[in-house]
N, C-alpha and C positions, 0 to 999 in steps of 0.2 A: 222506418224512422227509428233513431236510437232512443233508448229510454233515458230517464233523467240521471242515471248513474254513469252514463258514458260521457266523455268529453264532447263538447259541441265544436265541431270543426268549422272554421270560418275561412272563406275565400274572399279576398278583396279584388274586384275587377275594376281597374282604372286607378292608377296611383298618382293622381294629380294632387291638388291642394287638399281636398277633403279626404281622398283615399289615403294619402300619405299620413295625414293627421289621425285618421281612424286606425291605421296600422300601428302608428307610434303609440297611440293611446292604449290600444289593446296589448301591445308588447310591454309598455311601461307599467300600466295599471291593471293588467289582466288579472293578476292575483287578487287584488282588492275587489274587483268586480265579480270575479268567480266566487269569492268568499261571500259576498253579499247575496248572490243569486243561488248559492248552494250547488253550483255546477261548474266544472272546469271549462273555461272558454279558451280555445286554442286557435291562434292564427296559423293557418297551415299553408296558404298560398297567396302570393301577390301576382295577379295576372295582368300584363300590359304588353303592348307591342314595343314600348320603349321603357325600360326599367332604370334609366339614368337617375331620375328623381328619387326612386326608391333606394338606390345605392347612396345617393348624396345624403339622405336622411338616416342612413345607418341600418337599413333593413338587411337582415341576414341573407347572404347570397343563396342559401339553400331554399329559401322561400320564393325566389323569383322565377317566373316562367312566362312564356308567351303562349302556352298551350292550354287554352280554355277547355277543350274537349277532355284532356287528360284530368284536369282538376275536377270536372263534372263527373267523370267516370269513377272517381275515387269515393268509395262508400264511406270513408271517414270524414268527408267534407259534407256538411249539412246545410250551411247558410251561405248564400252568395250576396255580397254587398256590391250592387251595381252602382258605380260611381263614375261612369264614363260621361254621362250627360248627352243631350240631344235626343232625337226621336227615331233615328234610323238604326245605327249600330247598337244603341242601348236597347232598343226593342228586340232586336235579334238575340242579344245576349240574355235578356230577361226571359224571353220565350224558351230559349234553349235550356236555361237553368231550371225553369219551372217544369218543363217536360222531362227533365232529368230527375225530378223529384226533390229539388232543393228549394228551401225557403228563400225568398228574395227580400232583401232590405234595400231601399233606394232613397236617394235624395232628389230624384229627377222629377221636378214638377211638370215640365213640358210633356214628358212621356205619359204621366198619369192623367194630365188634363186632356190629352188627345186619345189615349189608348187604355186608360185605366180599366173600364168595365170589361173589355175583352181579355186583358191580362188577368184580372181577378177571376174570371170564369175559367181560364186555363189552370190557374193555381188551384181552384176549387176541384176541378176535375181530376187533378193529380194528387189531391189530398195534402197539399202544402199551403202556405200562406204568403201574403205580401204585407210588408210594413213600411211606413213612409213618413215617420214623424219629422224627419229632416227636410221634407220637401217644401214646407210652407213658410216657416219662419225661423230657420236655423235652429238655434238652441232653445227656442220658446216652445214649450210642450202644448201647443194648441190642439193637435190631433188627439193626444191623450185626454185632454179636457173634453173634447166633443164626443168621444166614444166611451168616456169613462165618467168623470166627475159631473158632467152635465146630462148624462143619459136619461135622467128622470124629468128633463125639461123639454117642453115644446119651445124650440128656438124661434123667436120673433124677428130678430135682426142680428146682423154681424157687420162690424165696421173694422177694416184692417189697414194699418200702415205696414205693408209687407215687402217693401223694396227699400233697402238701406241706401242704395245709391241715390235714389230720388229724394229720400228724406234728408240725406246729407246736403244735397244741392239746395233744397228748399230752406234748410236751416241757414245756409250761408246767405241766401237771398233775404230771409226774414231778419236775421240778427245783424248782418254786416252790410246790407244794401248792395250785395254783389249781383251783377247781372247774371242771367242764366248762362250765357256762353262762358263767362269767367268762372262761375261756380262749377260748371261741368269740367272745365280745364283743370281747376283745382282738385276736383274729385279724381280725375285721371292721374294727376301728378302724385296724389296720396295713395294710389292703388285701390281706390274705392269705386272706380268706374272702369269699364273695359275700354279698349282702344276704339271699338265700335259699340257704343252704348245703346244702340237702338232698342233692343229688347227691353231694357230697363226703362229708359225715358219715354218710350212710346206707350207704356202701360201694359205691354204684353206679358212681362214676367208676373206682374201683380194679377193679371187675369188668369194665368195658369194656376196660381195659388188660390184664387177665389173659387175657381171651378172645383178644386179638390175640397176646400173647406166647406163650401155650400153643399156639396153632395153629402158629406158626412153630417153636417149640421141639420139638414132638412130631410135626409134619407131619400134622396132622389137621384136620378141620372141627369147630369147637367150637360147641355149642348154647349161646348166651349165656343164654337163658332157664332153662337147667338148672344154672346156677352158683349154689349156695347163698351168700347174701350177707347180712352183718350189718355194722352200722357202729358208730361210737363214741358215738352220740347217747344211749345209755342207760348209758354207763359212769359208775360212781360213784367219787369220789375215795378212799373207804375201801378199795376193791378195789385201786386203784393202790398204796396204802400197804401193804396186807397183802402184795401181790406183792413189793414192794421188800424187806420184811422177810424174805421167803422166798428172796431172791436173784434176782428176776425184774424185767424191764422190760416194760411193755405196749406193743405196736405194732399198728397195723392192717396185717395181712399179706394179700397176695394169694398164694395157695399153689397150686402144681400139683405133683402127685406121681404118677409112674407106678407103679402097683401091679400085682401079678400078674393081677388080675381086671379091671383097667381104669384109667382116668385119674381121679384125684381132684382136683377144682378147687373152691376155696372162698375167700371173702373174709370176714374177721372179725377182731375184736381177739383177740390171743393174747399170752400171756406167753412171753418168751424169756430165756435166761440173760443176765445182765449181761456175761458174757464173750464172747457172740457178737458178731461185727462189726456185725450189724444193730442191736444194742442201742445202738451208739455214734452212729447216724444221728440227728441232731437238727434241730430247727427245720424249715424248709420243704424240706430236702434229700430226695432220693430215693435208693434203693439197691436193686439186684436181685442176689440170690445165685443162681448157677446151678451145678448139680452134674452134671458129665459123667463118663462112664465112663472117659475117657482123661485129662481135665484135672483131675478132682476138683473142688474148690470154686474158682470164680472169682466176683468181685464187682464190680459196676459202680455207680459212685457219682457224684453231682453234683446240679446244680440241676434239679429236676424240673418247674419251672414258671417263668413270667415271660416277658415278650416277647422279650428278647434271647437267652437260652439256647434257647428254642424256635425262634426264627428261625434260630439257628445250625444246628440240626438240619434245618430246612426247606431251607436253602441247601446243606447237605451232600448232600441228595437231588438238588437241582438240579445240583450238580457231578457226581453219579453218572450223571445222565441225559446231561450234556455229554460224559462219558467213554465212554458206552455201557455202563457197568457195571450200571446199574439195569435197562436193557433185557435184558442178558444174564442177570442173575439171575432176572428175571421169566419169561424164556423157558425157561431151562435147569433151574433148581432144581425138584426134585420135592416141595418141602415146602409149596407154596401151597395154601390151603384149597379153592380151586375145583377142584383136581386130586386132593384127598385124600379118604379115606374118613371118615365121621363118627366122632368119638371115642366110645369106650365110656365115657361119663361115669358115675361111681359116685354113688349118692345119699349124702347126708350121713351117714345111718345106718351106712354101711360104713366110715367113717373110724375109724382106730385111733390113739389119742393118749393122753397123760396130761392130767389136768384139775385145775383149781382150782375148788372149790365153797365158796361161803359160804352156810351154812344158818343161818337165824334161828329160834330155837325157845325154848320156855319153859325156864327154869332149874330143872330138877327131876331127881331121880334116874331113871335108866333111859332117858332120851331118846337119848343117844348110842348106847346098845345097840340101840335100835329102828332108828336110821339105819344102823348098821353091818350089821345083819341084812338090811336091804333091799339095800344095796350088795352084800353077799356073795351073796345069792340071784341077783343079776344078773351074777355073775362079775367084780366090781369090787373090787380090793384097795386098801386105804388105805395110802398111803405116809407121810403125816404129818398131824398135827392141831395147829392153833393156836387156842387160846382164851384170851383175856385175862380177868382177873378182873373180874366184872361189878359195877358199883355199882347202887344202887337205881333210878336213872333208866333205865339200860340194861335192867335186868331187867324193867322194866314193859313195854317194847315188844319184848322178846325178846333173847336172848343170841346174838351171832354166833359161829359155830363154823366155822373155815376148815379144809377138808380138801383135801389133794392126793392124787390117785389114781395107781396104777400104770397102765400102758398098758391101755386098755379100748376096747371097741367102742362107738361113740357111740350107736348105737341102744339098746344096753343101758343106757347112762348116762341117756339121755332118759327111758326108762321108769322107771328108779329115781328120778329127780328127781320125776316125776309122783307116785310113791308117797310120797316124803318130803313133798312139798308137801300131800298129802292127809291127813297125820297131824294129829290134833287139837292137837298141841303146836307145829305149825309156825305161825310168826307173820308170815311174809312169803315171797314166792316165792324159791326158791333161785337164786343167781347162779352161772352156770357159764362159765368162761373156759378155753379150751384152753391147754395148755402145750406149746409146740413145741420139741423137742430138736434139736440139731445133726444135720443129715442125715448118715448114715454115708457116708463116701467109699469107693467100691469101685473104685479105680483099677486097671485090669487091661488 
């Protein structure tokens, strides 16, 4: 490995949106960044099977190649920026780079969620490091906070709005009364949603990011496959409006909570109070609230996607490698998943929360009493009931009754909902949305 007096050679693998911006940022502002870190940063190669985009954005022809092996064999190249995406080719590239003795910087949340610990172990065996600030919230420095500024804290909980596509769609539904299909179509037209938005709207993208953040926050190895995940793709506008009437805003939340019997991780739409800072996060922005035993509540906010903000985070990692900070963190910190014990991840049935229920039933005497008895038998207390006067058209398809509950065990609630939906007066499946309260601060 070169000493700090030598230029740090950078190879960008994958010159798409983020790779192109990272290359441009390093080319345009490399002198400023080098001056700040006290070491010359040199963009030496752009590796891609198709370099048309690199040419279009003005990258010098001498930097372009499709030969990854040659770039890895060059001893003047020290850091590989894996910006290909996905979990197949990207994994091959990352392993090859690490085994060649190169540090790897990546923005690839899916790769790390599925294969992080094994890749970290390979890096450690080869005496190099991995850095991934850009993987979780674009330009928001949440990883730096978790392994740096908050290192003296026992983390009690973490709540994240970490998918800009979903937050943009929900903002349109909340502010403009736009239906989910129309809001999604608008996001696609504005370039904020993919043609196939499944990974975003299903909650999968947020779950990838939660797996990475929770591992660093709690110093454990997270089983990505055991994270209960639901998205916004079944959310109805009427529930958004009922929630607003009750004083809540709906957000897709990635949640991690340390409980006495284990770690609760989940991703799903949830209602939060209009007064919570996360409720104010709108459009494509991201935010993560972290609760530490010493700091209390801290929140990290900014642009969670886009080529330039993400490239900013990528180059922050390159600067950390140039300074030696990334290597020291990777070698010294005891929170890395490849060194940690598996998390004791709780099933979704063990979650305790308040809940919003919308029950659609026949408009006749005694129906609510039946529902209340079922909830009571499952140890679920009713906090409030909202029922609007039904007209003939609504009555024909069932009358919506909105109930909020006191804190209850989700397993009990799930069984109660099954019983309610089995009633002969039930006209549609019950809608259930958790209500997430402000996490208690226990600064001590």
